[in-house]
mmCIF file of the N, C-alpha and C atoms, coordinates in Angstrom:
data_MODEL
# 
_entry.id   MODEL 
# 
loop_
_atom_site.group_PDB 
_atom_site.id 
_atom_site.type_symbol 
_atom_site.label_atom_id 
_atom_site.label_alt_id 
_atom_site.label_comp_id 
_atom_site.label_asym_id 
_atom_site.label_entity_id 
_atom_site.label_seq_id 
_atom_site.pdbx_PDB_ins_code 
_atom_site.Cartn_x 
_atom_site.Cartn_y 
_atom_site.Cartn_z 
_atom_site.occupancy 
_atom_site.B_iso_or_equiv 
_atom_site.pdbx_formal_charge 
_atom_site.auth_seq_id 
_atom_site.auth_comp_id 
_atom_site.auth_asym_id 
_atom_site.auth_atom_id 
_atom_site.pdbx_PDB_model_num 
ATOM 1   N N  . UNK A 1 1  ? -72.034  40.543 25.453 1.00 0.00 ? 1  UNK A N  1 
ATOM 2   C CA . UNK A 1 1  ? -71.177  40.340 23.626 1.00 0.00 ? 1  UNK A CA 1 
ATOM 3   C C  . UNK A 1 1  ? -71.484  38.822 23.166 1.00 0.00 ? 1  UNK A C  1 
ATOM 4   N N  . UNK A 1 2  ? -72.269  38.245 23.850 1.00 0.00 ? 2  UNK A N  1 
ATOM 5   C CA . UNK A 1 2  ? -72.991  37.022 23.225 1.00 0.00 ? 2  UNK A CA 1 
ATOM 6   C C  . UNK A 1 2  ? -74.114  37.036 22.291 1.00 0.00 ? 2  UNK A C  1 
ATOM 7   N N  . UNK A 1 3  ? -74.924  37.798 22.295 1.00 0.00 ? 3  UNK A N  1 
ATOM 8   C CA . UNK A 1 3  ? -76.099  38.253 21.635 1.00 0.00 ? 3  UNK A CA 1 
ATOM 9   C C  . UNK A 1 3  ? -75.360  38.735 20.081 1.00 0.00 ? 3  UNK A C  1 
ATOM 10  N N  . UNK A 1 4  ? -74.462  38.816 19.894 1.00 0.00 ? 4  UNK A N  1 
ATOM 11  C CA . UNK A 1 4  ? -73.441  38.610 18.110 1.00 0.00 ? 4  UNK A CA 1 
ATOM 12  C C  . UNK A 1 4  ? -73.556  37.521 18.208 1.00 0.00 ? 4  UNK A C  1 
ATOM 13  N N  . UNK A 1 5  ? -73.680  36.293 18.426 1.00 0.00 ? 5  UNK A N  1 
ATOM 14  C CA . UNK A 1 5  ? -73.325  34.762 17.684 1.00 0.00 ? 5  UNK A CA 1 
ATOM 15  C C  . UNK A 1 5  ? -74.942  33.785 18.126 1.00 0.00 ? 5  UNK A C  1 
ATOM 16  N N  . UNK A 1 6  ? -76.058  35.055 18.468 1.00 0.00 ? 6  UNK A N  1 
ATOM 17  C CA . UNK A 1 6  ? -77.309  34.324 18.342 1.00 0.00 ? 6  UNK A CA 1 
ATOM 18  C C  . UNK A 1 6  ? -77.906  34.282 16.858 1.00 0.00 ? 6  UNK A C  1 
ATOM 19  N N  . UNK A 1 7  ? -78.324  33.235 16.061 1.00 0.00 ? 7  UNK A N  1 
ATOM 20  C CA . UNK A 1 7  ? -78.961  33.066 15.337 1.00 0.00 ? 7  UNK A CA 1 
ATOM 21  C C  . UNK A 1 7  ? -80.428  33.807 15.461 1.00 0.00 ? 7  UNK A C  1 
ATOM 22  N N  . UNK A 1 8  ? -80.093  34.769 14.226 1.00 0.00 ? 8  UNK A N  1 
ATOM 23  C CA . UNK A 1 8  ? -81.716  35.309 14.021 1.00 0.00 ? 8  UNK A CA 1 
ATOM 24  C C  . UNK A 1 8  ? -82.882  34.804 13.376 1.00 0.00 ? 8  UNK A C  1 
ATOM 25  N N  . UNK A 1 9  ? -82.380  33.837 13.040 1.00 0.00 ? 9  UNK A N  1 
ATOM 26  C CA . UNK A 1 9  ? -83.549  32.712 12.657 1.00 0.00 ? 9  UNK A CA 1 
ATOM 27  C C  . UNK A 1 9  ? -84.521  32.591 13.854 1.00 0.00 ? 9  UNK A C  1 
ATOM 28  N N  . UNK A 1 10 ? -83.937  32.265 15.014 1.00 0.00 ? 10 UNK A N  1 
ATOM 29  C CA . UNK A 1 10 ? -84.314  31.767 16.386 1.00 0.00 ? 10 UNK A CA 1 
ATOM 30  C C  . UNK A 1 10 ? -85.629  32.663 16.917 1.00 0.00 ? 10 UNK A C  1 
ATOM 31  N N  . UNK A 1 11 ? -86.555  32.647 17.232 1.00 0.00 ? 11 UNK A N  1 
ATOM 32  C CA . UNK A 1 11 ? -87.440  33.442 17.592 1.00 0.00 ? 11 UNK A CA 1 
ATOM 33  C C  . UNK A 1 11 ? -88.497  32.851 18.455 1.00 0.00 ? 11 UNK A C  1 
ATOM 34  N N  . UNK A 1 12 ? -89.299  33.784 19.428 1.00 0.00 ? 12 UNK A N  1 
ATOM 35  C CA . UNK A 1 12 ? -90.605  33.308 20.265 1.00 0.00 ? 12 UNK A CA 1 
ATOM 36  C C  . UNK A 1 12 ? -91.968  34.212 19.836 1.00 0.00 ? 12 UNK A C  1 
ATOM 37  N N  . UNK A 1 13 ? -92.536  33.739 19.451 1.00 0.00 ? 13 UNK A N  1 
ATOM 38  C CA . UNK A 1 13 ? -93.916  34.210 19.077 1.00 0.00 ? 13 UNK A CA 1 
ATOM 39  C C  . UNK A 1 13 ? -94.217  35.794 19.915 1.00 0.00 ? 13 UNK A C  1 
ATOM 40  N N  . UNK A 1 14 ? -94.363  35.256 21.369 1.00 0.00 ? 14 UNK A N  1 
ATOM 41  C CA . UNK A 1 14 ? -94.450  36.671 22.391 1.00 0.00 ? 14 UNK A CA 1 
ATOM 42  C C  . UNK A 1 14 ? -93.422  37.983 22.018 1.00 0.00 ? 14 UNK A C  1 
ATOM 43  N N  . UNK A 1 15 ? -91.960  37.488 22.045 1.00 0.00 ? 15 UNK A N  1 
ATOM 44  C CA . UNK A 1 15 ? -91.297  38.151 21.621 1.00 0.00 ? 15 UNK A CA 1 
ATOM 45  C C  . UNK A 1 15 ? -91.579  39.183 20.386 1.00 0.00 ? 15 UNK A C  1 
ATOM 46  N N  . UNK A 1 16 ? -91.887  38.502 19.263 1.00 0.00 ? 16 UNK A N  1 
ATOM 47  C CA . UNK A 1 16 ? -91.797  38.974 18.288 1.00 0.00 ? 16 UNK A CA 1 
ATOM 48  C C  . UNK A 1 16 ? -93.637  39.692 17.932 1.00 0.00 ? 16 UNK A C  1 
ATOM 49  N N  . UNK A 1 17 ? -94.473  39.234 18.548 1.00 0.00 ? 17 UNK A N  1 
ATOM 50  C CA . UNK A 1 17 ? -95.369  40.178 18.763 1.00 0.00 ? 17 UNK A CA 1 
ATOM 51  C C  . UNK A 1 17 ? -95.353  41.617 19.609 1.00 0.00 ? 17 UNK A C  1 
ATOM 52  N N  . UNK A 1 18 ? -94.426  41.441 20.929 1.00 0.00 ? 18 UNK A N  1 
ATOM 53  C CA . UNK A 1 18 ? -94.637  42.382 21.235 1.00 0.00 ? 18 UNK A CA 1 
ATOM 54  C C  . UNK A 1 18 ? -93.656  43.287 20.540 1.00 0.00 ? 18 UNK A C  1 
ATOM 55  N N  . UNK A 1 19 ? -92.835  43.075 19.944 1.00 0.00 ? 19 UNK A N  1 
ATOM 56  C CA . UNK A 1 19 ? -91.608  44.092 18.989 1.00 0.00 ? 19 UNK A CA 1 
ATOM 57  C C  . UNK A 1 19 ? -92.659  44.985 17.831 1.00 0.00 ? 19 UNK A C  1 
ATOM 58  N N  . UNK A 1 20 ? -93.257  43.762 17.296 1.00 0.00 ? 20 UNK A N  1 
ATOM 59  C CA . UNK A 1 20 ? -94.602  44.564 16.438 1.00 0.00 ? 20 UNK A CA 1 
ATOM 60  C C  . UNK A 1 20 ? -95.456  44.948 16.500 1.00 0.00 ? 20 UNK A C  1 
ATOM 61  N N  . UNK A 1 21 ? -95.444  45.094 18.225 1.00 0.00 ? 21 UNK A N  1 
ATOM 62  C CA . UNK A 1 21 ? -96.594  46.025 18.740 1.00 0.00 ? 21 UNK A CA 1 
ATOM 63  C C  . UNK A 1 21 ? -96.202  47.783 18.704 1.00 0.00 ? 21 UNK A C  1 
ATOM 64  N N  . UNK A 1 22 ? -94.814  47.746 19.696 1.00 0.00 ? 22 UNK A N  1 
ATOM 65  C CA . UNK A 1 22 ? -94.189  48.797 19.753 1.00 0.00 ? 22 UNK A CA 1 
ATOM 66  C C  . UNK A 1 22 ? -93.297  49.427 18.650 1.00 0.00 ? 22 UNK A C  1 
ATOM 67  N N  . UNK A 1 23 ? -93.334  48.861 17.949 1.00 0.00 ? 23 UNK A N  1 
ATOM 68  C CA . UNK A 1 23 ? -92.897  49.566 16.346 1.00 0.00 ? 23 UNK A CA 1 
ATOM 69  C C  . UNK A 1 23 ? -94.179  49.952 15.632 1.00 0.00 ? 23 UNK A C  1 
ATOM 70  N N  . UNK A 1 24 ? -94.714  49.541 15.881 1.00 0.00 ? 24 UNK A N  1 
ATOM 71  C CA . UNK A 1 24 ? -96.175  50.018 15.075 1.00 0.00 ? 24 UNK A CA 1 
ATOM 72  C C  . UNK A 1 24 ? -96.264  51.299 16.137 1.00 0.00 ? 24 UNK A C  1 
ATOM 73  N N  . UNK A 1 25 ? -96.596  51.321 17.900 1.00 0.00 ? 25 UNK A N  1 
ATOM 74  C CA . UNK A 1 25 ? -97.169  52.260 18.492 1.00 0.00 ? 25 UNK A CA 1 
ATOM 75  C C  . UNK A 1 25 ? -95.966  53.363 18.400 1.00 0.00 ? 25 UNK A C  1 
ATOM 76  N N  . UNK A 1 26 ? -94.885  53.377 17.487 1.00 0.00 ? 26 UNK A N  1 
ATOM 77  C CA . UNK A 1 26 ? -94.140  54.563 17.559 1.00 0.00 ? 26 UNK A CA 1 
ATOM 78  C C  . UNK A 1 26 ? -94.601  55.508 15.880 1.00 0.00 ? 26 UNK A C  1 
ATOM 79  N N  . UNK A 1 27 ? -95.550  54.634 15.458 1.00 0.00 ? 27 UNK A N  1 
ATOM 80  C CA . UNK A 1 27 ? -95.955  55.535 14.246 1.00 0.00 ? 27 UNK A CA 1 
ATOM 81  C C  . UNK A 1 27 ? -96.964  56.443 14.774 1.00 0.00 ? 27 UNK A C  1 
ATOM 82  N N  . UNK A 1 28 ? -97.713  57.174 13.963 1.00 0.00 ? 28 UNK A N  1 
ATOM 83  C CA . UNK A 1 28 ? -99.079  58.000 13.974 1.00 0.00 ? 28 UNK A CA 1 
ATOM 84  C C  . UNK A 1 28 ? -100.140 57.372 13.630 1.00 0.00 ? 28 UNK A C  1 
ATOM 85  N N  . UNK A 1 29 ? -99.514  56.637 12.125 1.00 0.00 ? 29 UNK A N  1 
ATOM 86  C CA . UNK A 1 29 ? -100.732 55.382 11.649 1.00 0.00 ? 29 UNK A CA 1 
ATOM 87  C C  . UNK A 1 29 ? -100.235 54.246 12.464 1.00 0.00 ? 29 UNK A C  1 
ATOM 88  N N  . UNK A 1 30 ? -100.736 53.902 13.129 1.00 0.00 ? 30 UNK A N  1 
ATOM 89  C CA . UNK A 1 30 ? -100.461 52.895 14.154 1.00 0.00 ? 30 UNK A CA 1 
ATOM 90  C C  . UNK A 1 30 ? -100.676 51.616 13.862 1.00 0.00 ? 30 UNK A C  1 
ATOM 91  N N  . UNK A 1 31 ? -101.504 51.336 13.148 1.00 0.00 ? 31 UNK A N  1 
ATOM 92  C CA . UNK A 1 31 ? -101.962 50.502 12.591 1.00 0.00 ? 31 UNK A CA 1 
ATOM 93  C C  . UNK A 1 31 ? -101.725 49.255 11.666 1.00 0.00 ? 31 UNK A C  1 
ATOM 94  N N  . UNK A 1 32 ? -101.030 50.685 10.558 1.00 0.00 ? 32 UNK A N  1 
ATOM 95  C CA . UNK A 1 32 ? -99.883  50.249 9.007  1.00 0.00 ? 32 UNK A CA 1 
ATOM 96  C C  . UNK A 1 32 ? -98.997  50.142 9.607  1.00 0.00 ? 32 UNK A C  1 
ATOM 97  N N  . UNK A 1 33 ? -98.341  50.745 11.010 1.00 0.00 ? 33 UNK A N  1 
ATOM 98  C CA . UNK A 1 33 ? -97.225  50.697 11.569 1.00 0.00 ? 33 UNK A CA 1 
ATOM 99  C C  . UNK A 1 33 ? -97.167  49.113 12.275 1.00 0.00 ? 33 UNK A C  1 
ATOM 100 N N  . UNK A 1 34 ? -98.302  48.577 12.814 1.00 0.00 ? 34 UNK A N  1 
ATOM 101 C CA . UNK A 1 34 ? -97.759  47.191 13.442 1.00 0.00 ? 34 UNK A CA 1 
ATOM 102 C C  . UNK A 1 34 ? -98.183  46.034 12.352 1.00 0.00 ? 34 UNK A C  1 
ATOM 103 N N  . UNK A 1 35 ? -99.032  46.503 11.296 1.00 0.00 ? 35 UNK A N  1 
ATOM 104 C CA . UNK A 1 35 ? -98.626  45.315 9.803  1.00 0.00 ? 35 UNK A CA 1 
ATOM 105 C C  . UNK A 1 35 ? -97.228  45.401 9.225  1.00 0.00 ? 35 UNK A C  1 
ATOM 106 N N  . UNK A 1 36 ? -96.705  47.029 9.259  1.00 0.00 ? 36 UNK A N  1 
ATOM 107 C CA . UNK A 1 36 ? -95.505  47.161 8.587  1.00 0.00 ? 36 UNK A CA 1 
ATOM 108 C C  . UNK A 1 36 ? -94.177  45.883 9.881  1.00 0.00 ? 36 UNK A C  1 
ATOM 109 N N  . UNK A 1 37 ? -94.865  46.325 10.711 1.00 0.00 ? 37 UNK A N  1 
ATOM 110 C CA . UNK A 1 37 ? -93.758  45.401 11.975 1.00 0.00 ? 37 UNK A CA 1 
ATOM 111 C C  . UNK A 1 37 ? -93.884  44.247 12.113 1.00 0.00 ? 37 UNK A C  1 
ATOM 112 N N  . UNK A 1 38 ? -95.026  43.770 11.494 1.00 0.00 ? 38 UNK A N  1 
ATOM 113 C CA . UNK A 1 38 ? -95.103  41.885 11.554 1.00 0.00 ? 38 UNK A CA 1 
ATOM 114 C C  . UNK A 1 38 ? -94.406  41.647 9.878  1.00 0.00 ? 38 UNK A C  1 
ATOM 115 N N  . UNK A 1 39 ? -94.905  42.601 9.449  1.00 0.00 ? 39 UNK A N  1 
ATOM 116 C CA . UNK A 1 39 ? -93.820  41.946 7.701  1.00 0.00 ? 39 UNK A CA 1 
ATOM 117 C C  . UNK A 1 39 ? -92.357  42.171 7.817  1.00 0.00 ? 39 UNK A C  1 
ATOM 118 N N  . UNK A 1 40 ? -91.665  43.000 8.727  1.00 0.00 ? 40 UNK A N  1 
ATOM 119 C CA . UNK A 1 40 ? -90.409  43.409 8.726  1.00 0.00 ? 40 UNK A CA 1 
ATOM 120 C C  . UNK A 1 40 ? -89.446  42.485 9.619  1.00 0.00 ? 40 UNK A C  1 
ATOM 121 N N  . UNK A 1 41 ? -90.534  41.781 10.861 1.00 0.00 ? 41 UNK A N  1 
ATOM 122 C CA . UNK A 1 41 ? -90.196  41.105 11.504 1.00 0.00 ? 41 UNK A CA 1 
ATOM 123 C C  . UNK A 1 41 ? -90.104  39.726 11.120 1.00 0.00 ? 41 UNK A C  1 
ATOM 124 N N  . UNK A 1 42 ? -90.978  39.287 9.743  1.00 0.00 ? 42 UNK A N  1 
ATOM 125 C CA . UNK A 1 42 ? -91.374  38.231 9.687  1.00 0.00 ? 42 UNK A CA 1 
ATOM 126 C C  . UNK A 1 42 ? -90.177  38.053 8.204  1.00 0.00 ? 42 UNK A C  1 
ATOM 127 N N  . UNK A 1 43 ? -89.714  39.013 7.496  1.00 0.00 ? 43 UNK A N  1 
ATOM 128 C CA . UNK A 1 43 ? -88.962  39.296 6.742  1.00 0.00 ? 43 UNK A CA 1 
ATOM 129 C C  . UNK A 1 43 ? -87.464  38.993 7.635  1.00 0.00 ? 43 UNK A C  1 
ATOM 130 N N  . UNK A 1 44 ? -86.884  39.592 8.105  1.00 0.00 ? 44 UNK A N  1 
ATOM 131 C CA . UNK A 1 44 ? -85.965  39.245 9.469  1.00 0.00 ? 44 UNK A CA 1 
ATOM 132 C C  . UNK A 1 44 ? -85.789  37.918 9.683  1.00 0.00 ? 44 UNK A C  1 
ATOM 133 N N  . UNK A 1 45 ? -86.583  37.105 9.857  1.00 0.00 ? 45 UNK A N  1 
ATOM 134 C CA . UNK A 1 45 ? -87.014  35.625 10.430 1.00 0.00 ? 45 UNK A CA 1 
ATOM 135 C C  . UNK A 1 45 ? -86.501  34.534 9.351  1.00 0.00 ? 45 UNK A C  1 
ATOM 136 N N  . UNK A 1 46 ? -87.343  35.331 8.397  1.00 0.00 ? 46 UNK A N  1 
ATOM 137 C CA . UNK A 1 46 ? -87.250  34.066 7.108  1.00 0.00 ? 46 UNK A CA 1 
ATOM 138 C C  . UNK A 1 46 ? -85.551  34.388 6.712  1.00 0.00 ? 46 UNK A C  1 
ATOM 139 N N  . UNK A 1 47 ? -85.318  35.513 6.434  1.00 0.00 ? 47 UNK A N  1 
ATOM 140 C CA . UNK A 1 47 ? -83.852  35.859 5.469  1.00 0.00 ? 47 UNK A CA 1 
ATOM 141 C C  . UNK A 1 47 ? -82.594  35.259 6.809  1.00 0.00 ? 47 UNK A C  1 
ATOM 142 N N  . UNK A 1 48 ? -83.111  35.245 8.226  1.00 0.00 ? 48 UNK A N  1 
ATOM 143 C CA . UNK A 1 48 ? -81.754  35.573 9.081  1.00 0.00 ? 48 UNK A CA 1 
ATOM 144 C C  . UNK A 1 48 ? -81.099  36.858 9.025  1.00 0.00 ? 48 UNK A C  1 
ATOM 145 N N  . UNK A 1 49 ? -81.487  37.625 8.744  1.00 0.00 ? 49 UNK A N  1 
ATOM 146 C CA . UNK A 1 49 ? -81.022  38.862 8.379  1.00 0.00 ? 49 UNK A CA 1 
ATOM 147 C C  . UNK A 1 49 ? -81.770  40.264 8.853  1.00 0.00 ? 49 UNK A C  1 
ATOM 148 N N  . UNK A 1 50 ? -81.247  40.845 10.128 1.00 0.00 ? 50 UNK A N  1 
ATOM 149 C CA . UNK A 1 50 ? -81.634  41.772 10.276 1.00 0.00 ? 50 UNK A CA 1 
ATOM 150 C C  . UNK A 1 50 ? -81.768  43.587 9.464  1.00 0.00 ? 50 UNK A C  1 
ATOM 151 N N  . UNK A 1 51 ? -80.698  43.163 8.547  1.00 0.00 ? 51 UNK A N  1 
ATOM 152 C CA . UNK A 1 51 ? -80.409  44.277 7.256  1.00 0.00 ? 51 UNK A CA 1 
ATOM 153 C C  . UNK A 1 51 ? -81.674  44.176 6.668  1.00 0.00 ? 51 UNK A C  1 
ATOM 154 N N  . UNK A 1 52 ? -82.202  42.825 6.319  1.00 0.00 ? 52 UNK A N  1 
ATOM 155 C CA . UNK A 1 52 ? -83.167  42.545 5.105  1.00 0.00 ? 52 UNK A CA 1 
ATOM 156 C C  . UNK A 1 52 ? -84.059  43.598 5.711  1.00 0.00 ? 52 UNK A C  1 
ATOM 157 N N  . UNK A 1 53 ? -84.945  43.485 6.781  1.00 0.00 ? 53 UNK A N  1 
ATOM 158 C CA . UNK A 1 53 ? -85.527  44.601 7.496  1.00 0.00 ? 53 UNK A CA 1 
ATOM 159 C C  . UNK A 1 53 ? -85.877  45.801 7.611  1.00 0.00 ? 53 UNK A C  1 
ATOM 160 N N  . UNK A 1 54 ? -84.050  45.968 7.885  1.00 0.00 ? 54 UNK A N  1 
ATOM 161 C CA . UNK A 1 54 ? -83.900  47.572 7.701  1.00 0.00 ? 54 UNK A CA 1 
ATOM 162 C C  . UNK A 1 54 ? -83.922  48.074 6.513  1.00 0.00 ? 54 UNK A C  1 
ATOM 163 N N  . UNK A 1 55 ? -83.522  47.816 5.484  1.00 0.00 ? 55 UNK A N  1 
ATOM 164 C CA . UNK A 1 55 ? -83.408  47.678 4.026  1.00 0.00 ? 55 UNK A CA 1 
ATOM 165 C C  . UNK A 1 55 ? -84.987  47.824 3.477  1.00 0.00 ? 55 UNK A C  1 
ATOM 166 N N  . UNK A 1 56 ? -85.783  47.093 3.985  1.00 0.00 ? 56 UNK A N  1 
ATOM 167 C CA . UNK A 1 56 ? -87.298  46.942 3.453  1.00 0.00 ? 56 UNK A CA 1 
ATOM 168 C C  . UNK A 1 56 ? -88.277  48.326 4.041  1.00 0.00 ? 56 UNK A C  1 
ATOM 169 N N  . UNK A 1 57 ? -87.812  48.518 5.164  1.00 0.00 ? 57 UNK A N  1 
ATOM 170 C CA . UNK A 1 57 ? -87.870  49.550 6.110  1.00 0.00 ? 57 UNK A CA 1 
ATOM 171 C C  . UNK A 1 57 ? -87.938  50.783 5.289  1.00 0.00 ? 57 UNK A C  1 
ATOM 172 N N  . UNK A 1 58 ? -86.366  51.546 4.995  1.00 0.00 ? 58 UNK A N  1 
ATOM 173 C CA . UNK A 1 58 ? -86.256  52.677 4.245  1.00 0.00 ? 58 UNK A CA 1 
ATOM 174 C C  . UNK A 1 58 ? -87.023  52.356 3.003  1.00 0.00 ? 58 UNK A C  1 
ATOM 175 N N  . UNK A 1 59 ? -86.983  51.291 2.384  1.00 0.00 ? 59 UNK A N  1 
ATOM 176 C CA . UNK A 1 59 ? -87.783  51.348 0.835  1.00 0.00 ? 59 UNK A CA 1 
ATOM 177 C C  . UNK A 1 59 ? -89.464  51.881 1.079  1.00 0.00 ? 59 UNK A C  1 
ATOM 178 N N  . UNK A 1 60 ? -89.617  51.481 1.991  1.00 0.00 ? 60 UNK A N  1 
ATOM 179 C CA . UNK A 1 60 ? -91.181  51.817 2.364  1.00 0.00 ? 60 UNK A CA 1 
ATOM 180 C C  . UNK A 1 60 ? -90.925  52.893 2.956  1.00 0.00 ? 60 UNK A C  1 
ATOM 181 N N  . UNK A 1 61 ? -90.384  53.870 3.247  1.00 0.00 ? 61 UNK A N  1 
ATOM 182 C CA . UNK A 1 61 ? -89.887  55.285 3.648  1.00 0.00 ? 61 UNK A CA 1 
ATOM 183 C C  . UNK A 1 61 ? -89.845  56.206 2.519  1.00 0.00 ? 61 UNK A C  1 
ATOM 184 N N  . UNK A 1 62 ? -89.183  55.505 2.007  1.00 0.00 ? 62 UNK A N  1 
ATOM 185 C CA . UNK A 1 62 ? -88.686  56.396 0.371  1.00 0.00 ? 62 UNK A CA 1 
ATOM 186 C C  . UNK A 1 62 ? -90.195  56.375 -0.485 1.00 0.00 ? 62 UNK A C  1 
ATOM 187 N N  . UNK A 1 63 ? -90.484  55.216 -0.605 1.00 0.00 ? 63 UNK A N  1 
ATOM 188 C CA . UNK A 1 63 ? -91.945  55.239 -1.897 1.00 0.00 ? 63 UNK A CA 1 
ATOM 189 C C  . UNK A 1 63 ? -93.003  55.977 -0.981 1.00 0.00 ? 63 UNK A C  1 
ATOM 190 N N  . UNK A 1 64 ? -93.299  56.194 0.172  1.00 0.00 ? 64 UNK A N  1 
ATOM 191 C CA . UNK A 1 64 ? -94.268  57.068 1.115  1.00 0.00 ? 64 UNK A CA 1 
ATOM 192 C C  . UNK A 1 64 ? -93.319  58.395 0.603  1.00 0.00 ? 64 UNK A C  1 
ATOM 193 N N  . UNK A 1 65 ? -92.208  58.701 0.928  1.00 0.00 ? 65 UNK A N  1 
ATOM 194 C CA . UNK A 1 65 ? -92.051  60.086 0.755  1.00 0.00 ? 65 UNK A CA 1 
ATOM 195 C C  . UNK A 1 65 ? -92.252  60.759 -0.424 1.00 0.00 ? 65 UNK A C  1 
ATOM 196 N N  . UNK A 1 66 ? -92.444  59.509 -1.712 1.00 0.00 ? 66 UNK A N  1 
ATOM 197 C CA . UNK A 1 66 ? -92.470  59.771 -2.949 1.00 0.00 ? 66 UNK A CA 1 
ATOM 198 C C  . UNK A 1 66 ? -93.795  60.203 -3.605 1.00 0.00 ? 66 UNK A C  1 
ATOM 199 N N  . UNK A 1 67 ? -94.635  59.389 -2.778 1.00 0.00 ? 67 UNK A N  1 
ATOM 200 C CA . UNK A 1 67 ? -96.170  59.555 -2.815 1.00 0.00 ? 67 UNK A CA 1 
ATOM 201 C C  . UNK A 1 67 ? -96.740  60.678 -2.091 1.00 0.00 ? 67 UNK A C  1 
ATOM 202 N N  . UNK A 1 68 ? -96.218  61.041 -0.888 1.00 0.00 ? 68 UNK A N  1 
ATOM 203 C CA . UNK A 1 68 ? -96.541  62.227 -0.415 1.00 0.00 ? 68 UNK A CA 1 
ATOM 204 C C  . UNK A 1 68 ? -96.249  63.708 -1.148 1.00 0.00 ? 68 UNK A C  1 
ATOM 205 N N  . UNK A 1 69 ? -94.910  63.910 -2.149 1.00 0.00 ? 69 UNK A N  1 
ATOM 206 C CA . UNK A 1 69 ? -94.524  64.715 -2.772 1.00 0.00 ? 69 UNK A CA 1 
ATOM 207 C C  . UNK A 1 69 ? -95.379  64.802 -3.909 1.00 0.00 ? 69 UNK A C  1 
ATOM 208 N N  . UNK A 1 70 ? -95.687  63.603 -4.529 1.00 0.00 ? 70 UNK A N  1 
ATOM 209 C CA . UNK A 1 70 ? -96.207  63.634 -5.939 1.00 0.00 ? 70 UNK A CA 1 
ATOM 210 C C  . UNK A 1 70 ? -97.383  63.932 -5.726 1.00 0.00 ? 70 UNK A C  1 
ATOM 211 N N  . UNK A 1 71 ? -98.342  63.180 -4.796 1.00 0.00 ? 71 UNK A N  1 
ATOM 212 C CA . UNK A 1 71 ? -99.718  63.116 -4.285 1.00 0.00 ? 71 UNK A CA 1 
ATOM 213 C C  . UNK A 1 71 ? -99.786  64.566 -3.979 1.00 0.00 ? 71 UNK A C  1 
ATOM 214 N N  . UNK A 1 72 ? -99.090  65.050 -2.913 1.00 0.00 ? 72 UNK A N  1 
ATOM 215 C CA . UNK A 1 72 ? -99.516  66.383 -2.273 1.00 0.00 ? 72 UNK A CA 1 
ATOM 216 C C  . UNK A 1 72 ? -100.101 65.930 -1.028 1.00 0.00 ? 72 UNK A C  1 
ATOM 217 N N  . UNK A 1 73 ? -99.831  64.429 -0.398 1.00 0.00 ? 73 UNK A N  1 
ATOM 218 C CA . UNK A 1 73 ? -100.270 64.174 0.732  1.00 0.00 ? 73 UNK A CA 1 
ATOM 219 C C  . UNK A 1 73 ? -100.194 63.891 1.813  1.00 0.00 ? 73 UNK A C  1 
ATOM 220 N N  . UNK A 1 74 ? -99.403  65.433 2.481  1.00 0.00 ? 74 UNK A N  1 
ATOM 221 C CA . UNK A 1 74 ? -98.520  65.902 3.240  1.00 0.00 ? 74 UNK A CA 1 
ATOM 222 C C  . UNK A 1 74 ? -99.254  65.454 4.941  1.00 0.00 ? 74 UNK A C  1 
ATOM 223 N N  . UNK A 1 75 ? -100.304 64.973 4.854  1.00 0.00 ? 75 UNK A N  1 
ATOM 224 C CA . UNK A 1 75 ? -101.037 64.940 6.436  1.00 0.00 ? 75 UNK A CA 1 
ATOM 225 C C  . UNK A 1 75 ? -99.833  63.687 6.713  1.00 0.00 ? 75 UNK A C  1 
ATOM 226 N N  . UNK A 1 76 ? -99.351  62.811 6.135  1.00 0.00 ? 76 UNK A N  1 
ATOM 227 C CA . UNK A 1 76 ? -98.525  61.513 6.174  1.00 0.00 ? 76 UNK A CA 1 
ATOM 228 C C  . UNK A 1 76 ? -97.267  62.360 7.028  1.00 0.00 ? 76 UNK A C  1 
ATOM 229 N N  . UNK A 1 77 ? -97.125  63.649 6.771  1.00 0.00 ? 77 UNK A N  1 
ATOM 230 C CA . UNK A 1 77 ? -95.860  63.935 7.505  1.00 0.00 ? 77 UNK A CA 1 
ATOM 231 C C  . UNK A 1 77 ? -96.139  64.952 8.594  1.00 0.00 ? 77 UNK A C  1 
ATOM 232 N N  . UNK A 1 78 ? -97.687  64.780 8.773  1.00 0.00 ? 78 UNK A N  1 
ATOM 233 C CA . UNK A 1 78 ? -97.674  65.869 9.910  1.00 0.00 ? 78 UNK A CA 1 
ATOM 234 C C  . UNK A 1 78 ? -97.786  65.316 11.488 1.00 0.00 ? 78 UNK A C  1 
# 
């Protein structure tokens, strides 16, 4: 129960990098995934709000979906 009271702006470099790596490895384009994981993590720390990272991820997915549909680049969805 105590995790709810932790300051989201407090972080450790090793944990930050591990989480970004695991986030990236969950994606087919893993290098882009790691870069996005680093950016989303940085956003969460700077804003002290995990929701900021979640919303940024949702916006990224929406923009990618629009690109795939408009450009016919369906290889990103395989």
